[in-house]
PLY file of the C-alpha trace (Angstrom):
ply
format ascii 1.0
element vertex 76
property float x
property float y
property float z
element edge 75
property int vertex1
property int vertex2
end_header
0.00 0.00 0.00
1.44 3.37 -1.03
1.31 6.19 1.48
0.13 9.61 0.37
2.82 12.21 0.85
1.83 15.71 1.93
3.18 18.35 -0.41
3.29 22.10 0.14
3.23 22.83 -3.59
3.77 21.18 -6.93
6.20 23.92 -7.96
9.73 22.55 -8.25
11.18 26.00 -7.42
13.60 25.80 -10.36
12.64 29.27 -11.59
12.19 32.38 -9.44
8.67 33.65 -8.98
8.04 37.24 -10.00
5.44 39.30 -8.18
4.40 42.83 -9.03
3.27 45.18 -6.29
1.77 48.54 -7.18
1.02 51.28 -4.69
0.31 54.97 -4.46
2.28 56.56 -1.65
2.09 60.00 -0.13
5.45 61.73 -0.53
6.35 64.92 1.35
6.45 68.01 -0.85
9.97 68.68 -2.10
11.19 65.13 -1.47
13.99 64.16 -3.84
16.52 61.41 -4.01
16.78 57.66 -4.13
14.99 55.63 -1.48
14.96 51.93 -0.64
11.73 49.97 -0.53
11.69 47.32 2.16
9.51 44.49 3.34
9.49 43.82 7.08
8.15 40.44 8.15
8.43 40.33 11.94
7.86 37.02 13.67
5.49 37.78 16.56
6.95 34.89 18.56
10.32 36.65 18.85
11.06 40.28 19.71
13.71 42.20 17.80
14.66 42.74 14.18
17.19 39.91 14.21
14.34 37.41 14.46
12.27 38.76 11.54
11.64 36.55 8.51
14.46 36.98 6.03
14.11 36.34 2.30
16.31 33.48 1.13
17.42 35.22 -2.06
21.08 36.22 -2.01
20.19 39.33 -4.02
17.86 40.72 -1.34
19.71 43.02 1.04
18.93 42.73 4.76
19.05 45.93 6.81
17.99 45.95 10.47
15.34 43.27 10.00
14.01 44.62 6.70
14.29 42.90 3.31
15.27 45.60 0.79
13.38 44.63 -2.35
13.67 47.69 -4.60
14.83 51.23 -4.99
12.84 54.24 -6.15
14.00 57.63 -7.34
11.86 60.66 -6.55
12.26 63.96 -8.34
14.70 64.78 -11.08
0 1
1 2
2 3
3 4
4 5
5 6
6 7
7 8
8 9
9 10
10 11
11 12
12 13
13 14
14 15
15 16
16 17
17 18
18 19
19 20
20 21
21 22
22 23
23 24
24 25
25 26
26 27
27 28
28 29
29 30
30 31
31 32
32 33
33 34
34 35
35 36
36 37
37 38
38 39
39 40
40 41
41 42
42 43
43 44
44 45
45 46
46 47
47 48
48 49
49 50
50 51
51 52
52 53
53 54
54 55
55 56
56 57
57 58
58 59
59 60
60 61
61 62
62 63
63 64
64 65
65 66
66 67
67 68
68 69
69 70
70 71
71 72
72 73
73 74
74 75
């Protein structure tokens, strides 16, 4: 008798998944420069930035518990 094996997903993870996030953000008048866009995923079971969920991608920078996922330039 074969046992059924639980599987999280059928994706073999051989190719990266691309997600697009769009947002409208309020920016202070006169703001200019390049800013980093980050994704913070704190784990409520542990206090402190060091215990936040970190993306596994080597290309995602990690700064004080925040996954830096993009940069945006404001102004000219």
